[in-house]
N, C-alpha and C positions, 0 to 999 in steps of 0.2 A: 231573253235575248230580244224580244219585241219592243221592250222599253227603251232599248238603246236607239231605236229608229227614231224616237221623238227628240233626240239631241242632234242638233244641226249647228254648224258654224259656217258663217258666210265666207266664201272665199275672196270676195272683193272687199279690201279694208276701207275703201273710200265709198260712201253711199252714193247713189245716182244722182240725187238731187243736191249734192254738196258743191259747194261753189269752189272759186279757184283757191288752191291751197295757199296759206300764208305761212304756216308754221306747223312743224311736226317734232313732237318730243317722245321719248320713250319713258315709260314708268316700270320700274322693276320692284317686285314685292317678294320677300322672303320670309319664311316662318319655319320653325322646327318643334317637334315633340319627342318624347321618348320612343314613339313608334316610327315616325316618318318625318321628312323635311322635304320641302318644295320651294319653287319660285315660279311667278308668273310674270309675263312681260304684256304691257299695253301699248299701244300707239295712240297718242292724243293729238288730233289733227284740229286745226283752227284755219277757217277760211277768211275770205278778204272782208266778209260781213260779221266776222267774229263769232259766227256759229261754230260749236264744239262738237266733234264726234270722237267717241273713244271705242276702240276696237281690241279685242283679244288677239294676239300674235302668237304666243307661244308658252307652253308651261312645261316643267318637267318636276317630277317628284322621285323620292328614292327612300328606300327603308332605312332607319336608322342603323347604326353599326351594332352588330350583336354584342361586341364588348361594351359594358355600361361605361357611360360618359356623363359628365356634367352637362346640365342644359346649356350652360355657357358655350362650352365647346360644340355643341349640338347646334347652336344657333349660328356658329360661324359657317358651317357647312352650307346652308341655303344662300347665305351671303356671297360665298365663293360661286355657287350655282348661278345667282343672280346676275354676277358680273360676267359670266361665261355666256348667258343667255343675251345679255346686252351686246357683247363684243360680236356673237354670231349675226345676230339682227342687223347690225350696222353694216356688217359685211355683205349681207344679203339683200336688205333693202335698196330698191332703186330711189326711193324718197330720201332727200337729204335731212337728216335728223339734227336738230338744232342743239339738242341737250338731253342728257338722260338724268333721270332722278330715281335713287333706290330707296326703298322703304322697308323699315324692320320694326318690329314691336319689342325688340330686346334693347333696352338702353344701355346694358353692359356691352353688348357688341358695338354700339354706336361709339362708346367711350373708348374702346379698344381702337377702333378705326382712327378716331381723333386724337388719339393719345400721341404726345412727341417727347416724353420723358422717361416713361417707365419701359422696362425690358421685360419680355415675356418669355415663357418656355416655348420649346421648338414647335410643337403642335400649333400653337396660336400664331406664332412668328411666320410659318410656312403659309397659312391661310391669309395672314394679313398682307403678305408679300403680293400674292395673287390679286387681292383686292385693290391694293395701292397702285398696282401695275396697270389696272383696268378702270380705275375711277379715282375721284378726288374726294377727301372727307366731306367737304361742303356739299357733294352731291347727295349725301346720306341724310334722311329725315326719318323722325319716329311717327309711329302710327299704332294706335290701339288695335288689340286682337279683333275686337268686334268690327274694325272696318277694313282689316287686313284680309284681301281675298285669298292670300297664300295659306291662311289658317284652314282653309277646306282642304289643301293638300296635305298639310301636317296632321291633321285629325281624321281625314278620309270621309268621303261621301258614298251613300249607297245610290243606286241609280235613280230612284224616286226622289231623293234630295236634290240630285243634280238637275233634275227636270224642273222641279219646283223652285229651286234657289239658284239663280243663275249668276249670282255675284262674281263667280269664277270667271265666268264667260263675258259678261258684260263689263266687269270692272267696278270698282267703288264709285259711288254717285258723285263724290265730291270732285272727281277727275273731270267733270262735265261743267264745273262751276269755275269761277275766277279764283286766282291764287289766294287771295286774301280770305277766302271761305274754306281754305284747305285746313286739316288739322293742325294745331299748334304743335311745334316741335318742343315738347317739354324736356327732352334730353339735354338741351343747351344749358340747362340749369345745373346739371351734374357731369361737366366735362372732366373733373379731375379724378383719376381713379385712386382709391385708398390704397396706402402700402401694405395693407394686409390682404389685398386681393389674391386668391388662390392661384391665379394665373401669372402674376407678377413675380418676375426672377429676383430672388432676394440678393442683395449685395453682400457676398462673403466677408469682406472686410468690415462692414459695418456690424455684422451679426457676430463676428469674432470679438470685436471690441465690447459689445454688450455683454457677450457670454463671459468674457474674461473678467470684465468689471463687476458683474454680478456675482462671481465665484470667487474673487480675490480673497475675500474675507475667509472665507470657509477653507481655500488652500492654505493660506498663511496659518491659521488656527492649527490645521493638521500638522503642518511641518513643525510648527513649534513643540507640538506634543511629541513627535516622532524623532526629532533630531536631537542628539546626546551631546553636541557641543556648538557654540556660537559660530565657530569658524565653518562647520558644516552647513549650518542653517543659512547663513548668508550667502555661501556660495551656490547651495542649491537654489535659492530665491533668484540668484543672479543669473543662472542658466535658465530658469524658467522665463524671466523677464527678456532674456534674449531671444528665446523661442517665440515669445508673444510678439515682440518686435518684429522679428523676421517674417511671422505668419501674417501681420497686419500689413507689412510692406511689400508683400508679393505683387500686388496689382497697382497699388498707389502709394508710393514712397511717403512717408511721414516723419516728424521729428523723432518718433519713437523708434523707427527702423534705422535710424543713424546714430544710436547711442554710442556704438563703438565699431564704426566701419573700418578703422586700421588695425583692429586687433586680430590675432590670428584665430582660426575658426575653433582651435582646439585650446585656447588660452582665453581666461576672463582678464579684462583690464582692470586696472584700479578704479577707473570711473564706473564701470558696471557693478564691482563689488559695493563701492560707496552708494550707488543708487539703491542697491538691493537692501543696504542696511538701513538706509531712511525709510524705506517702505515697511520694513519689520517694526522699526520704532513708532512709525506713524500707526501702524496697525495696533501695537501693544497700548499705546495712549489712547486709542479710539474705543477699545473694548471696556 
């Protein structure tokens, strides 16, 4: 218990010898591991003589969810925590904050935040909604784990380490320097998410077409083997093509979904049977 007495946090966020305040900005850092996640917030002050002072304002950490989660989902939780800290501090500080910057060492999280085209599963969507409501994508920057003070929260520190290593309390050294000396944001090189990302919601229409096209040959071969007459074969194929067209056209109508819009649901049109016949003949010639 005596070791804790060696840890002290200044109540005054502005040093006594600091000049007239010119600019104040918030910097919020987020990080996660399989054990815990956390976020730290620092206030960067600049006086009229361009002297810089960085002070610790607030930090929070949480244990990771008991249910196993991917590290990608874990990394979104501290990002949400960071925007909550930022919002709280802006409401409580008497000093006008000119700008907020958010830092994360997860390039995937930054890609999710900057994404404008892909759709995600509910877990990701809910957290991105909170992030977008309280920040802009341009406010997020990448930082390496070695420089990220929130890494101390996600991995944990014993008391002796907290006393010796005060990065979490003083903030990263680069915040005391000019912006051009800050870490380069390498995440900007990889803004587009791949289509096979596990959090990207698949388009059912697209995958239906791929599935049907990939298996058409096998389906037709089996039907040819098991149908005893030409008439039964082409009618069966016609029904399958109608179902395929209907399934694909459920969300975004296409030419395939309008092969026979005027036909009664219980009857096949002449056109549908002819299309089925051509598909069968095409398949036979390609075998």
